[in-house]
VOMARLUM-7137 format. One line per 3 residues: their letters; for each residue x, y, z of C-alpha. Coordinates in steps of 0.2 Angstrom, whole numbers. Example, Ala and Ser with C-alpha at 12.3 -4.5 7.8 and 13.67 -1.06 7.14 Angstrom:
VOMARLUM-7137
as) 62,-22,39 ~ 68,-5,36
This chain:
VOMARLUM-7137
mae) 179,-738,238 ~ 192,-726,244 ~ 188,-708,246
ivg) 198,-691,247 ~ 190,-682,262 ~ 200,-666,262
gaa) 216,-657,257 ~ 228,-645,265 ~ 243,-636,259
msh) 257,-629,270 ~ 275,-622,270 ~ 288,-634,276
vpa) 301,-622,283 ~ 315,-632,290 ~ 317,-620,305
igv) 300,-625,311 ~ 307,-643,314 ~ 321,-635,323
aid) 309,-625,334 ~ 299,-641,338 ~ 314,-652,342
sgk) 322,-639,353 ~ 307,-635,363 ~ 304,-617,357
tqd) 286,-618,351 ~ 280,-607,365 ~ 294,-594,362
ayw) 287,-577,357 ~ 294,-579,339 ~ 286,-596,336
qpv) 269,-595,346 ~ 260,-586,331 ~ 266,-600,319
frg) 259,-614,329 ~ 244,-605,334 ~ 239,-604,316
fef) 238,-623,315 ~ 228,-626,330 ~ 211,-626,320
srr) 219,-638,307 ~ 225,-650,320 ~ 207,-651,327
wla) 200,-653,309 ~ 212,-667,305 ~ 208,-676,321
alk) 190,-675,318 ~ 192,-681,300 ~ 201,-696,306
pdi) 209,-701,289 ~ 217,-718,287 ~ 230,-712,274
aiv) 239,-696,269 ~ 246,-693,252 ~ 260,-681,256
vyn) 266,-671,241 ~ 283,-664,245 ~ 301,-661,238
dha) 317,-670,243 ~ 331,-658,249 ~ 346,-669,243
saf) 342,-682,256 ~ 335,-697,247 ~ 340,-691,230
sld) 356,-682,223 ~ 362,-674,207 ~ 365,-692,202
iip) 347,-697,201 ~ 333,-684,199 ~ 316,-691,197
tfa) 302,-678,192 ~ 289,-688,201 ~ 293,-702,214
igc) 281,-712,224 ~ 286,-721,240 ~ 280,-739,240
ads) 289,-745,256 ~ 282,-751,272 ~ 290,-737,282
fap) 301,-722,279 ~ 314,-716,292 ~ 318,-698,295
ade) 333,-692,285 ~ 349,-686,292 ~ 350,-668,284
gwg) 367,-665,291 ~ 364,-664,310 ~ 357,-681,313
prs) 339,-688,310 ~ 325,-678,318 ~ 318,-687,333
vpa) 300,-689,326 ~ 291,-706,323 ~ 295,-717,308
ieg) 282,-714,294 ~ 272,-730,291 ~ 269,-732,273
hpd) 254,-740,263 ~ 262,-750,250 ~ 246,-757,243
lag) 239,-740,239 ~ 256,-733,234 ~ 257,-748,221
hla) 239,-745,215 ~ 243,-727,213 ~ 259,-730,204
rel) 251,-742,192 ~ 236,-731,188 ~ 247,-715,186
vla) 259,-724,174 ~ 244,-730,164 ~ 237,-712,164
sfd) 254,-707,156 ~ 263,-700,171 ~ 280,-708,172
mti) 282,-711,191 ~ 298,-717,199 ~ 294,-731,211
vnk) 304,-730,226 ~ 305,-745,238 ~ 317,-738,250
mdv) 320,-720,255 ~ 322,-708,270 ~ 311,-693,271
dhg) 317,-676,276 ~ 309,-660,283 ~ 299,-657,267
ltv) 288,-671,274 ~ 290,-672,293 ~ 287,-653,296
pln) 270,-654,288 ~ 266,-669,299 ~ 271,-660,314
lmc) 261,-645,310 ~ 245,-655,306 ~ 247,-668,320
gsp) 258,-660,334 ~ 271,-672,341 ~ 263,-689,344
raw) 272,-705,348 ~ 266,-712,332 ~ 258,-703,317
pfk) 239,-706,317 ~ 238,-712,299 ~ 249,-720,286
vvp) 258,-710,273 ~ 261,-712,254 ~ 275,-700,250
lcv) 275,-692,233 ~ 291,-683,229 ~ 291,-669,216
nvv) 307,-662,209 ~ 307,-643,212 ~ 325,-642,216
hfp) 334,-644,199 ~ 329,-637,182 ~ 318,-642,174
ppt) 304,-644,187 ~ 286,-650,181 ~ 274,-636,176
gwr) 259,-631,186 ~ 248,-638,173 ~ 257,-655,174
cfd) 255,-655,193 ~ 237,-650,193 ~ 234,-664,180
lgk) 243,-676,191 ~ 232,-672,206 ~ 216,-676,195
air) 224,-692,190 ~ 227,-696,208 ~ 209,-693,212
kav) 203,-705,198 ~ 215,-718,204 ~ 209,-716,222
asy) 191,-718,216 ~ 196,-735,208 ~ 205,-742,224
sss) 194,-756,230 ~ 197,-753,249 ~ 187,-741,259
eri) 201,-730,266 ~ 198,-711,270 ~ 212,-701,262
vvf) 219,-683,264 ~ 231,-675,252 ~ 244,-663,258
gtg) 253,-651,246 ~ 268,-643,254 ~ 282,-630,251
gms) 282,-612,247 ~ 277,-598,249 ~ 288,-584,242
hql) 306,-586,247 ~ 324,-585,240 ~ 338,-593,250
qgp) 353,-586,240 ~ 360,-572,230 ~ 357,-553,231
rag) 338,-557,233 ~ 340,-568,248 ~ 326,-566,260
lin) 314,-560,247 ~ 295,-561,252 ~ 281,-555,241
sgf) 265,-555,252 ~ 255,-549,238 ~ 259,-564,227
dkr) 257,-576,241 ~ 240,-569,246 ~ 234,-569,228
fld) 239,-588,227 ~ 229,-592,242 ~ 214,-583,235
cia) 215,-593,219 ~ 220,-610,225 ~ 202,-614,231
ndp) 192,-606,218 ~ 203,-603,202 ~ 217,-615,202
esl) 217,-615,183 ~ 224,-597,184 ~ 238,-604,195
ari) 242,-618,184 ~ 246,-606,170 ~ 260,-597,180
phl) 276,-601,171 ~ 292,-605,181 ~ 300,-589,177
dyi) 286,-579,185 ~ 288,-588,201 ~ 306,-584,201
rea) 304,-566,196 ~ 289,-562,208 ~ 292,-573,223
gse) 310,-580,223 ~ 319,-595,216 ~ 311,-607,229
ave) 293,-601,226 ~ 292,-614,212 ~ 288,-626,226
lvm) 270,-620,225 ~ 267,-631,210 ~ 265,-645,223
wlv) 250,-636,230 ~ 242,-639,213 ~ 244,-658,215
mrg) 234,-657,231 ~ 221,-645,223 ~ 219,-656,207
ala) 215,-671,219 ~ 200,-662,226 ~ 183,-659,217
ert) 181,-644,204 ~ 172,-634,218 ~ 179,-633,235
tei) 175,-625,252 ~ 189,-616,261 ~ 189,-622,279
hrf) 204,-612,286 ~ 218,-600,280 ~ 233,-594,289
yhv) 248,-583,282 ~ 263,-577,292 ~ 279,-568,289
pvs) 293,-571,292 ~ 296,-588,297 ~ 315,-589,297
nta) 317,-580,280 ~ 302,-587,272 ~ 283,-583,270
lgh) 273,-597,278 ~ 256,-601,270 ~ 243,-613,274
ivl) 225,-618,268 ~ 213,-632,272 ~ 200,-637,259
eda) 186,-649,257 ~ 175,-653,242 ~ 160,-642,241
r) 144,-650,246
């Protein structure tokens, strides 16, 4: 039987990918960011997962305004890095796990989640930056990946409760998977930030730190946050944080916080990160 062995959430700021690709990770500005993930890379290497379910959002790379799925699951054998306007990132292709992805798609649809099954798509910084932060820059990623894309770009995005419940359904589906893979779940995006308009550059550290406090021990309070409160308190892009709730729902009711990191600013964004395991 497959098992979820841990979860992590992290921001997926595109400038992090630029820093990696241009060899600037040791610059004074970037050193603190990458130092904040050193423990997490050791944790993940020791955990040795076979598969990561990565919950992320597409930034008009695989999808456009023509087609906007609320929840989409990548079922392909592999996923290439997307060209986001300046060429694809020079990171390894992502090896998929179509058997687990197909199992998840079936079980989630039967659990009343209308999943879009995607058999071909490229993945952008929303997925590749978290892999870099958690794995460094290897020649090949150390595990297979099931991409799970959530619409947080175009109104209406799913609610926090819907995302939290989706995570619970993922946990149940993984438990019914007949193989013995060890699985981690990544929730990505956030924290507070706004990229446009008169509030561009907004960072609300108080909101962010309360979110980090609650994600481990009181996720239900976070699931109750309405979309408008994310926008009002933490900027228009802060709604990405609902994807952290998918990760949290996939873990046990009680979790242990293994590591936490918070840093501002990263580009014009607050960067948050947390690592959780089921409480023993």
